[in-house]
N, CA, C and O atoms as a GROMACS GRO file, in nm:
protein
  528
    1UNK      N    1  15.023  10.049  12.714
    1UNK     CA    2  15.057   9.944  12.622
    1UNK      C    3  14.962   9.827  12.643
    1UNK      O    4  14.946   9.780  12.756
    2UNK      N    5  14.898   9.780  12.538
    2UNK     CA    6  14.814   9.662  12.546
    2UNK      C    7  14.898   9.540  12.517
    2UNK      O    8  14.986   9.544  12.431
    3UNK      N    9  14.873   9.432  12.587
    3UNK     CA   10  14.946   9.309  12.571
    3UNK      C   11  14.845   9.196  12.557
    3UNK      O   12  14.745   9.194  12.629
    4UNK      N   13  14.870   9.104  12.466
    4UNK     CA   14  14.782   8.990  12.446
    4UNK      C   15  14.848   8.863  12.497
    4UNK      O   16  14.969   8.846  12.481
    5UNK      N   17  14.771   8.774  12.557
    5UNK     CA   18  14.821   8.642  12.589
    5UNK      C   19  14.703   8.547  12.600
    5UNK      O   20  14.591   8.589  12.628
    6UNK      N   21  14.730   8.420  12.577
    6UNK     CA   22  14.628   8.317  12.589
    6UNK      C   23  14.623   8.268  12.732
    6UNK      O   24  14.726   8.264  12.801
    7UNK      N   25  14.507   8.231  12.777
    7UNK     CA   26  14.492   8.173  12.909
    7UNK      C   27  14.390   8.061  12.900
    7UNK      O   28  14.303   8.061  12.813
    8UNK      N   29  14.402   7.966  12.990
    8UNK     CA   30  14.298   7.864  12.997
    8UNK      C   31  14.269   7.834  13.142
    8UNK      O   32  14.356   7.843  13.228
    9UNK      N   33  14.146   7.800  13.167
    9UNK     CA   34  14.102   7.771  13.303
    9UNK      C   35  14.139   7.628  13.337
    9UNK      O   36  14.126   7.539  13.252
   10UNK      N   37  14.183   7.604  13.457
   10UNK     CA   38  14.217   7.469  13.500
   10UNK      C   39  14.094   7.382  13.518
   10UNK      O   40  14.108   7.262  13.540
   11UNK      N   41  13.974   7.439  13.509
   11UNK     CA   42  13.852   7.363  13.536
   11UNK      C   43  13.779   7.317  13.412
   11UNK      O   44  13.681   7.242  13.422
   12UNK      N   45  13.823   7.358  13.294
   12UNK     CA   46  13.752   7.318  13.172
   12UNK      C   47  13.852   7.264  13.071
   12UNK      O   48  13.952   7.329  13.041
   13UNK      N   49  13.826   7.146  13.021
   13UNK     CA   50  13.916   7.082  12.926
   13UNK      C   51  13.909   7.154  12.792
   13UNK      O   52  13.801   7.174  12.738
   14UNK      N   53  14.023   7.192  12.740
   14UNK     CA   54  14.030   7.253  12.608
   14UNK      C   55  13.981   7.396  12.601
   14UNK      O   56  13.978   7.454  12.492
   15UNK      N   57  13.945   7.455  12.710
   15UNK     CA   58  13.894   7.592  12.710
   15UNK      C   59  14.011   7.689  12.699
   15UNK      O   60  14.107   7.679  12.776
   16UNK      N   61  14.004   7.782  12.604
   16UNK     CA   62  14.111   7.880  12.585
   16UNK      C   63  14.050   8.018  12.576
   16UNK      O   64  13.941   8.036  12.523
   17UNK      N   65  14.121   8.116  12.628
   17UNK     CA   66  14.073   8.254  12.628
   17UNK      C   67  14.186   8.343  12.578
   17UNK      O   68  14.302   8.320  12.610
   18UNK      N   69  14.152   8.442  12.502
   18UNK     CA   70  14.248   8.544  12.462
   18UNK      C   71  14.225   8.664  12.553
   18UNK      O   72  14.117   8.722  12.554
   19UNK      N   73  14.327   8.699  12.629
   19UNK     CA   74  14.315   8.809  12.724
   19UNK      C   75  14.397   8.927  12.676
   19UNK      O   76  14.502   8.910  12.614
   20UNK      N   77  14.350   9.044  12.704
   20UNK     CA   78  14.422   9.166  12.671
   20UNK      C   79  14.444   9.241  12.801
   20UNK      O   80  14.350   9.266  12.877
   21UNK      N   81  14.569   9.276  12.827
   21UNK     CA   82  14.598   9.353  12.947
   21UNK      C   83  14.635   9.494  12.907
   21UNK      O   84  14.687   9.518  12.798
   22UNK      N   85  14.609   9.584  12.994
   22UNK     CA   86  14.651   9.723  12.974
   22UNK      C   87  14.721   9.765  13.102
   22UNK      O   88  14.659   9.772  13.208
   23UNK      N   89  14.849   9.792  13.090
   23UNK     CA   90  14.928   9.830  13.206
   23UNK      C   91  14.910   9.980  13.230
   23UNK      O   92  14.942  10.062  13.144
   24UNK      N   93  14.860  10.012  13.345
   24UNK     CA   94  14.838  10.152  13.379
   24UNK      C   95  14.915  10.182  13.507
   24UNK      O   96  14.882  10.131  13.614
   25UNK      N   97  15.017  10.264  13.494
   25UNK     CA   98  15.103  10.289  13.610
   25UNK      C   99  15.044  10.398  13.699
   25UNK      O  100  14.976  10.490  13.652
   26UNK      N  101  15.071  10.384  13.826
   26UNK     CA  102  15.034  10.485  13.924
   26UNK      C  103  15.142  10.593  13.917
   26UNK      O  104  15.256  10.564  13.881
   27UNK      N  105  15.107  10.714  13.950
   27UNK     CA  106  15.199  10.828  13.934
   27UNK      C  107  15.335  10.805  14.000
   27UNK      O  108  15.435  10.858  13.953
   28UNK      N  109  15.339  10.729  14.108
   28UNK     CA  110  15.464  10.711  14.181
   28UNK      C  111  15.554  10.602  14.122
   28UNK      O  112  15.667  10.586  14.167
   29UNK      N  113  15.506  10.527  14.024
   29UNK     CA  114  15.584  10.418  13.968
   29UNK      C  115  15.627  10.449  13.825
   29UNK      O  116  15.557  10.519  13.752
   30UNK      N  117  15.742  10.396  13.786
   30UNK     CA  118  15.794  10.417  13.651
   30UNK      C  119  15.730  10.316  13.557
   30UNK      O  120  15.739  10.196  13.579
   31UNK      N  121  15.666  10.366  13.451
   31UNK     CA  122  15.596  10.280  13.356
   31UNK      C  123  15.693  10.182  13.289
   31UNK      O  124  15.661  10.064  13.276
   32UNK      N  125  15.810  10.228  13.248
   32UNK     CA  126  15.907  10.142  13.180
   32UNK      C  127  15.952  10.027  13.269
   32UNK      O  128  15.966   9.914  13.222
   33UNK      N  129  15.975  10.054  13.394
   33UNK     CA  130  16.020   9.951  13.488
   33UNK      C  131  15.908   9.848  13.511
   33UNK      O  132  15.935   9.728  13.514
   34UNK      N  133  15.785   9.895  13.528
   34UNK     CA  134  15.672   9.804  13.545
   34UNK      C  135  15.653   9.716  13.422
   34UNK      O  136  15.634   9.595  13.434
   35UNK      N  137  15.659   9.776  13.304
   35UNK     CA  138  15.639   9.701  13.181
   35UNK      C  139  15.749   9.597  13.162
   35UNK      O  140  15.720   9.484  13.123
   36UNK      N  141  15.875   9.633  13.188
   36UNK     CA  142  15.986   9.539  13.174
   36UNK      C  143  15.969   9.421  13.271
   36UNK      O  144  15.996   9.307  13.234
   37UNK      N  145  15.926   9.449  13.393
   37UNK     CA  146  15.903   9.344  13.491
   37UNK      C  147  15.789   9.252  13.446
   37UNK      O  148  15.800   9.130  13.456
   38UNK      N  149  15.680   9.312  13.396
   38UNK     CA  150  15.567   9.232  13.347
   38UNK      C  151  15.610   9.143  13.232
   38UNK      O  152  15.580   9.024  13.231
   39UNK      N  153  15.681   9.199  13.134
   39UNK     CA  154  15.725   9.120  13.019
   39UNK      C  155  15.816   9.006  13.060
   39UNK      O  156  15.801   8.893  13.013
   40UNK      N  157  15.910   9.032  13.147
   40UNK     CA  158  16.003   8.929  13.192
   40UNK      C  159  15.927   8.814  13.259
   40UNK      O  160  15.953   8.697  13.230
   41UNK      N  161  15.834   8.847  13.345
   41UNK     CA  162  15.757   8.742  13.414
   41UNK      C  163  15.663   8.669  13.318
   41UNK      O  164  15.657   8.546  13.319
   42UNK      N  165  15.590   8.744  13.238
   42UNK     CA  166  15.490   8.683  13.149
   42UNK      C  167  15.555   8.592  13.045
   42UNK      O  168  15.503   8.485  13.016
   43UNK      N  169  15.667   8.633  12.989
   43UNK     CA  170  15.737   8.548  12.890
   43UNK      C  171  15.784   8.417  12.951
   43UNK      O  172  15.794   8.316  12.882
   44UNK      N  173  15.813   8.419  13.082
   44UNK     CA  174  15.854   8.297  13.150
   44UNK      C  175  15.738   8.219  13.210
   44UNK      O  176  15.759   8.118  13.277
   45UNK      N  177  15.614   8.265  13.185
   45UNK     CA  178  15.497   8.197  13.239
   45UNK      C  179  15.480   8.218  13.389
   45UNK      O  180  15.412   8.141  13.456
   46UNK      N  181  15.542   8.323  13.440
   46UNK     CA  182  15.536   8.350  13.584
   46UNK      C  183  15.451   8.475  13.609
   46UNK      O  184  15.429   8.557  13.520
   47UNK      N  185  15.406   8.486  13.732
   47UNK     CA  186  15.327   8.602  13.769
   47UNK      C  187  15.342   8.627  13.919
   47UNK      O  188  15.376   8.536  13.995
   48UNK      N  189  15.318   8.750  13.960
   48UNK     CA  190  15.325   8.787  14.101
   48UNK      C  191  15.214   8.719  14.179
   48UNK      O  192  15.236   8.666  14.288
   49UNK      N  193  15.094   8.721  14.122
   49UNK     CA  194  14.980   8.650  14.179
   49UNK      C  195  14.914   8.571  14.067
   49UNK      O  196  14.906   8.620  13.954
   50UNK      N  197  14.868   8.452  14.097
   50UNK     CA  198  14.803   8.367  13.997
   50UNK      C  199  14.678   8.438  13.943
   50UNK      O  200  14.588   8.471  14.020
   51UNK      N  201  14.671   8.462  13.811
   51UNK     CA  202  14.548   8.523  13.758
   51UNK      C  203  14.431   8.424  13.767
   51UNK      O  204  14.451   8.303  13.769
   52UNK      N  205  14.311   8.480  13.772
   52UNK     CA  206  14.194   8.394  13.780
   52UNK      C  207  14.075   8.464  13.715
   52UNK      O  208  14.076   8.585  13.692
   53UNK      N  209  13.973   8.384  13.686
   53UNK     CA  210  13.850   8.435  13.625
   53UNK      C  211  13.746   8.454  13.734
   53UNK      O  212  13.688   8.357  13.783
   54UNK      N  213  13.722   8.578  13.772
   54UNK     CA  214  13.619   8.609  13.871
   54UNK      C  215  13.660   8.584  14.014
   54UNK      O  216  13.659   8.678  14.094
   55UNK      N  217  13.696   8.462  14.048
   55UNK     CA  218  13.742   8.431  14.183
   55UNK      C  219  13.846   8.320  14.175
   55UNK      O  220  13.861   8.256  14.071
   56UNK      N  221  13.916   8.298  14.282
   56UNK     CA  222  14.032   8.209  14.279
   56UNK      C  223  13.999   8.063  14.252
   56UNK      O  224  14.089   7.983  14.226
   57UNK      N  225  13.873   8.027  14.258
   57UNK     CA  226  13.834   7.890  14.226
   57UNK      C  227  13.850   7.861  14.076
   57UNK      O  228  13.841   7.745  14.035
   58UNK      N  229  13.872   7.965  13.995
   58UNK     CA  230  13.886   7.950  13.850
   58UNK      C  231  14.019   8.009  13.805
   58UNK      O  232  14.023   8.116  13.745
   59UNK      N  233  14.130   7.939  13.834
   59UNK     CA  234  14.261   7.994  13.798
   59UNK      C  235  14.280   8.000  13.647
   59UNK      O  236  14.223   7.919  13.573
   60UNK      N  237  14.359   8.095  13.603
   60UNK     CA  238  14.391   8.110  13.461
   60UNK      C  239  14.541   8.087  13.443
   60UNK      O  240  14.623   8.148  13.511
   61UNK      N  241  14.575   7.999  13.351
   61UNK     CA  242  14.714   7.974  13.317
   61UNK      C  243  14.736   8.040  13.182
   61UNK      O  244  14.649   8.033  13.096
   62UNK      N  245  14.849   8.104  13.162
   62UNK     CA  246  14.864   8.188  13.045
   62UNK      C  247  14.993   8.161  12.969
   62UNK      O  248  15.087   8.101  13.021
   63UNK      N  249  14.992   8.206  12.845
   63UNK     CA  250  15.109   8.201  12.757
   63UNK      C  251  15.122   8.339  12.694
   63UNK      O  252  15.027   8.387  12.630
   64UNK      N  253  15.235   8.402  12.710
   64UNK     CA  254  15.257   8.535  12.651
   64UNK      C  255  15.278   8.520  12.501
   64UNK      O  256  15.345   8.427  12.456
   65UNK      N  257  15.222   8.611  12.424
   65UNK     CA  258  15.236   8.610  12.278
   65UNK      C  259  15.304   8.738  12.236
   65UNK      O  260  15.248   8.847  12.251
   66UNK      N  261  15.427   8.726  12.182
   66UNK     CA  262  15.501   8.844  12.138
   66UNK      C  263  15.436   8.908  12.016
   66UNK      O  264  15.427   9.031  12.008
   67UNK      N  265  15.392   8.827  11.920
   67UNK     CA  266  15.334   8.878  11.796
   67UNK      C  267  15.195   8.820  11.777
   67UNK      O  268  15.182   8.710  11.722
   68UNK      N  269  15.090   8.889  11.822
   68UNK     CA  270  14.954   8.833  11.811
   68UNK      C  271  14.909   8.812  11.668
   68UNK      O  272  14.821   8.730  11.642
   69UNK      N  273  14.967   8.885  11.572
   69UNK     CA  274  14.929   8.866  11.433
   69UNK      C  275  14.980   8.734  11.378
   69UNK      O  276  14.923   8.679  11.283
   70UNK      N  277  15.088   8.682  11.435
   70UNK     CA  278  15.142   8.554  11.391
   70UNK      C  279  15.056   8.437  11.440
   70UNK      O  280  15.058   8.330  11.380
   71UNK      N  281  14.982   8.459  11.548
   71UNK     CA  282  14.895   8.355  11.604
   71UNK      C  283  14.758   8.414  11.631
   71UNK      O  284  14.721   8.435  11.747
   72UNK      N  285  14.682   8.442  11.526
   72UNK     CA  286  14.551   8.506  11.548
   72UNK      C  287  14.454   8.412  11.620
   72UNK      O  288  14.455   8.290  11.601
   73UNK      N  289  14.372   8.472  11.703
   73UNK     CA  290  14.268   8.396  11.773
   73UNK      C  291  14.150   8.376  11.679
   73UNK      O  292  14.112   8.467  11.606
   74UNK      N  293  14.093   8.258  11.683
   74UNK     CA  294  13.977   8.229  11.600
   74UNK      C  295  13.851   8.236  11.686
   74UNK      O  296  13.850   8.184  11.798
   75UNK      N  297  13.746   8.298  11.634
   75UNK     CA  298  13.622   8.309  11.713
   75UNK      C  299  13.566   8.171  11.747
   75UNK      O  300  13.578   8.076  11.670
   76UNK      N  301  13.507   8.162  11.863
   76UNK     CA  302  13.442   8.040  11.908
   76UNK      C  303  13.293   8.059  11.890
   76UNK      O  304  13.239   8.162  11.931
   77UNK      N  305  13.224   7.964  11.828
   77UNK     CA  306  13.080   7.982  11.805
   77UNK      C  307  12.999   7.961  11.933
   77UNK      O  308  12.925   7.863  11.947
   78UNK      N  309  13.015   8.055  12.027
   78UNK     CA  310  12.945   8.043  12.154
   78UNK      C  311  12.893   8.180  12.197
   78UNK      O  312  12.971   8.272  12.220
   79UNK      N  313  12.761   8.191  12.207
   79UNK     CA  314  12.696   8.310  12.262
   79UNK      C  315  12.618   8.263  12.384
   79UNK      O  316  12.536   8.172  12.377
   80UNK      N  317  12.645   8.327  12.497
   80UNK     CA  318  12.579   8.283  12.620
   80UNK      C  319  12.573   8.398  12.720
   80UNK      O  320  12.670   8.473  12.738
   81UNK      N  321  12.458   8.410  12.785
   81UNK     CA  322  12.445   8.504  12.895
   81UNK      C  323  12.489   8.429  13.021
   81UNK      O  324  12.426   8.331  13.059
   82UNK      N  325  12.595   8.474  13.083
   82UNK     CA  326  12.651   8.405  13.200
   82UNK      C  327  12.586   8.453  13.328
   82UNK      O  328  12.571   8.376  13.423
   83UNK      N  329  12.547   8.580  13.332
   83UNK     CA  330  12.489   8.636  13.454
   83UNK      C  331  12.590   8.724  13.524
   83UNK      O  332  12.692   8.760  13.466
   84UNK      N  333  12.561   8.759  13.647
   84UNK     CA  334  12.651   8.848  13.719
   84UNK      C  335  12.780   8.777  13.756
   84UNK      O  336  12.780   8.665  13.807
   85UNK      N  337  12.890   8.846  13.729
   85UNK     CA  338  13.023   8.794  13.757
   85UNK      C  339  13.095   8.893  13.846
   85UNK      O  340  13.079   9.014  13.833
   86UNK      N  341  13.175   8.840  13.937
   86UNK     CA  342  13.253   8.925  14.026
   86UNK      C  343  13.353   9.006  13.946
   86UNK      O  344  13.430   8.951  13.866
   87UNK      N  345  13.353   9.137  13.966
   87UNK     CA  346  13.451   9.225  13.901
   87UNK      C  347  13.572   9.241  13.991
   87UNK      O  348  13.685   9.219  13.948
   88UNK      N  349  13.548   9.280  14.118
   88UNK     CA  350  13.657   9.294  14.214
   88UNK      C  351  13.599   9.306  14.353
   88UNK      O  352  13.478   9.326  14.371
   89UNK      N  353  13.685   9.295  14.452
   89UNK     CA  354  13.641   9.309  14.591
   89UNK      C  355  13.700   9.434  14.656
   89UNK      O  356  13.681   9.457  14.776
   90UNK      N  357  13.772   9.514  14.577
   90UNK     CA  358  13.831   9.639  14.626
   90UNK      C  359  13.778   9.756  14.544
   90UNK      O  360  13.737   9.738  14.429
   91UNK      N  361  13.778   9.872  14.603
   91UNK     CA  362  13.739   9.993  14.533
   91UNK      C  363  13.856  10.037  14.445
   91UNK      O  364  13.953  10.095  14.494
   92UNK      N  365  13.848  10.009  14.317
   92UNK     CA  366  13.958  10.035  14.225
   92UNK      C  367  13.977  10.183  14.195
   92UNK      O  368  14.071  10.221  14.125
   93UNK      N  369  13.888  10.267  14.247
   93UNK     CA  370  13.909  10.411  14.230
   93UNK      C  371  14.019  10.462  14.324
   93UNK      O  372  14.074  10.569  14.302
   94UNK      N  373  14.050  10.385  14.426
   94UNK     CA  374  14.156  10.423  14.520
   94UNK      C  375  14.291  10.384  14.462
   94UNK      O  376  14.306  10.278  14.401
   95UNK      N  377  14.390  10.469  14.482
   95UNK     CA  378  14.526  10.435  14.437
   95UNK      C  379  14.592  10.336  14.531
   95UNK      O  380  14.673  10.255  14.488
   96UNK      N  381  14.557  10.342  14.659
   96UNK     CA  382  14.616  10.253  14.759
   96UNK      C  383  14.504  10.186  14.836
   96UNK      O  384  14.413  10.252  14.885
   97UNK      N  385  14.512  10.052  14.846
   97UNK     CA  386  14.415   9.975  14.924
   97UNK      C  387  14.481   9.945  15.059
   97UNK      O  388  14.591   9.890  15.064
   98UNK      N  389  14.414   9.982  15.166
   98UNK     CA  390  14.465   9.958  15.300
   98UNK      C  391  14.416   9.823  15.352
   98UNK      O  392  14.311   9.774  15.310
   99UNK      N  393  14.492   9.762  15.443
   99UNK     CA  394  14.454   9.633  15.500
   99UNK      C  395  14.320   9.639  15.573
   99UNK      O  396  14.247   9.540  15.577
  100UNK      N  397  14.288   9.755  15.630
  100UNK     CA  398  14.163   9.766  15.707
  100UNK      C  399  14.046   9.819  15.623
  100UNK      O  400  13.939   9.845  15.677
  101UNK      N  401  14.065   9.834  15.492
  101UNK     CA  402  13.953   9.877  15.405
  101UNK      C  403  13.845   9.769  15.403
  101UNK      O  404  13.874   9.650  15.399
  102UNK      N  405  13.721   9.814  15.406
  102UNK     CA  406  13.609   9.721  15.397
  102UNK      C  407  13.598   9.669  15.254
  102UNK      O  408  13.637   9.738  15.160
  103UNK      N  409  13.545   9.548  15.237
  103UNK     CA  410  13.525   9.496  15.100
  103UNK      C  411  13.434   9.588  15.020
  103UNK      O  412  13.340   9.646  15.074
  104UNK      N  413  13.462   9.600  14.894
  104UNK     CA  414  13.385   9.684  14.801
  104UNK      C  415  13.353   9.594  14.682
  104UNK      O  416  13.423   9.596  14.581
  105UNK      N  417  13.247   9.515  14.694
  105UNK     CA  418  13.213   9.414  14.595
  105UNK      C  419  13.151   9.480  14.472
  105UNK      O  420  13.051   9.552  14.482
  106UNK      N  421  13.211   9.455  14.357
  106UNK     CA  422  13.157   9.506  14.230
  106UNK      C  423  13.130   9.387  14.138
  106UNK      O  424  13.204   9.289  14.137
  107UNK      N  425  13.023   9.400  14.061
  107UNK     CA  426  12.979   9.294  13.969
  107UNK      C  427  12.953   9.353  13.832
  107UNK      O  428  12.935   9.474  13.818
  108UNK      N  429  12.951   9.266  13.730
  108UNK     CA  430  12.906   9.308  13.598
  108UNK      C  431  12.826   9.194  13.536
  108UNK      O  432  12.848   9.077  13.568
  109UNK      N  433  12.734   9.228  13.448
  109UNK     CA  434  12.649   9.130  13.382
  109UNK      C  435  12.727   9.072  13.264
  109UNK      O  436  12.744   9.139  13.161
  110UNK      N  437  12.774   8.949  13.278
  110UNK     CA  438  12.865   8.888  13.180
  110UNK      C  439  12.791   8.822  13.065
  110UNK      O  440  12.694   8.749  13.086
  111UNK      N  441  12.838   8.848  12.944
  111UNK     CA  442  12.786   8.787  12.822
  111UNK      C  443  12.904   8.738  12.738
  111UNK      O  444  13.003   8.810  12.721
  112UNK      N  445  12.893   8.616  12.685
  112UNK     CA  446  12.989   8.568  12.585
  112UNK      C  447  12.928   8.596  12.448
  112UNK      O  448  12.814   8.559  12.422
  113UNK      N  449  13.005   8.659  12.363
  113UNK     CA  450  12.960   8.685  12.226
  113UNK      C  451  13.071   8.636  12.134
  113UNK      O  452  13.181   8.689  12.131
  114UNK      N  453  13.037   8.530  12.057
  114UNK     CA  454  13.136   8.463  11.970
  114UNK      C  455  13.257   8.418  12.052
  114UNK      O  456  13.371   8.426  12.006
  115UNK      N  457  13.231   8.371  12.175
  115UNK     CA  458  13.335   8.320  12.260
  115UNK      C  459  13.416   8.425  12.332
  115UNK      O  460  13.513   8.392  12.400
  116UNK      N  461  13.378   8.551  12.320
  116UNK     CA  462  13.454   8.660  12.381
  116UNK      C  463  13.375   8.718  12.498
  116UNK      O  464  13.258   8.752  12.484
  117UNK      N  465  13.441   8.729  12.612
  117UNK     CA  466  13.382   8.792  12.729
  117UNK      C  467  13.437   8.933  12.737
  117UNK      O  468  13.556   8.952  12.766
  118UNK      N  469  13.354   9.031  12.713
  118UNK     CA  470  13.396   9.170  12.724
  118UNK      C  471  13.374   9.216  12.868
  118UNK      O  472  13.263   9.208  12.921
  119UNK      N  473  13.481   9.264  12.929
  119UNK     CA  474  13.475   9.315  13.066
  119UNK      C  475  13.481   9.467  13.057
  119UNK      O  476  13.579   9.521  13.006
  120UNK      N  477  13.379   9.536  13.105
  120UNK     CA  478  13.377   9.682  13.096
  120UNK      C  479  13.482   9.745  13.187
  120UNK      O  480  13.523   9.683  13.285
  121UNK      N  481  13.526   9.867  13.156
  121UNK     CA  482  13.616   9.938  13.247
  121UNK      C  483  13.546   9.962  13.381
  121UNK      O  484  13.424   9.970  13.387
  122UNK      N  485  13.624   9.973  13.486
  122UNK     CA  486  13.569   9.986  13.620
  122UNK      C  487  13.474  10.105  13.634
  122UNK      O  488  13.375  10.095  13.705
  123UNK      N  489  13.503  10.215  13.568
  123UNK     CA  490  13.420  10.335  13.580
  123UNK      C  491  13.294  10.331  13.495
  123UNK      O  492  13.212  10.423  13.503
  124UNK      N  493  13.276  10.227  13.416
  124UNK     CA  494  13.158  10.216  13.328
  124UNK      C  495  13.032  10.189  13.411
  124UNK      O  496  13.039  10.126  13.516
  125UNK      N  497  12.920  10.238  13.364
  125UNK     CA  498  12.792  10.220  13.435
  125UNK      C  499  12.751  10.073  13.444
  125UNK      O  500  12.671  10.038  13.531
  126UNK      N  501  12.804   9.988  13.356
  126UNK     CA  502  12.769   9.845  13.358
  126UNK      C  503  12.830   9.772  13.478
  126UNK      O  504  12.789   9.661  13.510
  127UNK      N  505  12.928   9.834  13.543
  127UNK     CA  506  12.987   9.773  13.662
  127UNK      C  507  12.905   9.820  13.782
  127UNK      O  508  12.902   9.938  13.815
  128UNK      N  509  12.841   9.725  13.846
  128UNK     CA  510  12.755   9.757  13.961
  128UNK      C  511  12.840   9.769  14.087
  128UNK      O  512  12.917   9.680  14.122
  129UNK      N  513  12.823   9.884  14.153
  129UNK     CA  514  12.899   9.915  14.273
  129UNK      C  515  12.804   9.933  14.390
  129UNK      O  516  12.689   9.975  14.371
  130UNK      N  517  12.849   9.903  14.512
  130UNK     CA  518  12.762   9.926  14.628
  130UNK      C  519  12.734  10.073  14.648
  130UNK      O  520  12.816  10.159  14.615
  131UNK      N  521  12.619  10.100  14.703
  131UNK     CA  522  12.588  10.239  14.736
  131UNK      C  523  12.659  10.275  14.865
  131UNK      O  524  12.678  10.190  14.951
  132UNK      N  525  12.698  10.399  14.878
  132UNK     CA  526  12.773  10.442  14.997
  132UNK      C  527  12.681  10.473  15.111
  132UNK      O  528  12.727  10.511  15.219
   0.00000   0.00000   0.00000
């Protein structure tokens, strides 16, 4: 299930982002239970961990949108090459991350096109991963 919500960074005045989440359950977890928990928290503006853009120095505050068609996002006239952005510090191919796992830094070459930052899926070739 894809879910849309608006977010804004605490570091930029008036900056707004439309984010799309895709809930993907692990085989051992019930999808319905995860989705219900996510919806309950997101509708109340709460989260298990504070979302952020790239790293925790750029927190994202969000508003859940039940009907995205009722509040369509308008394109922002901004095209910019941002450069390499942190994707994650864990190997997302693993189902379970252990406390003693070494960092697995992944990056992607970020571009804003009409104000939209497209983040590739983790398995995409555009996500740079360390060599083993």
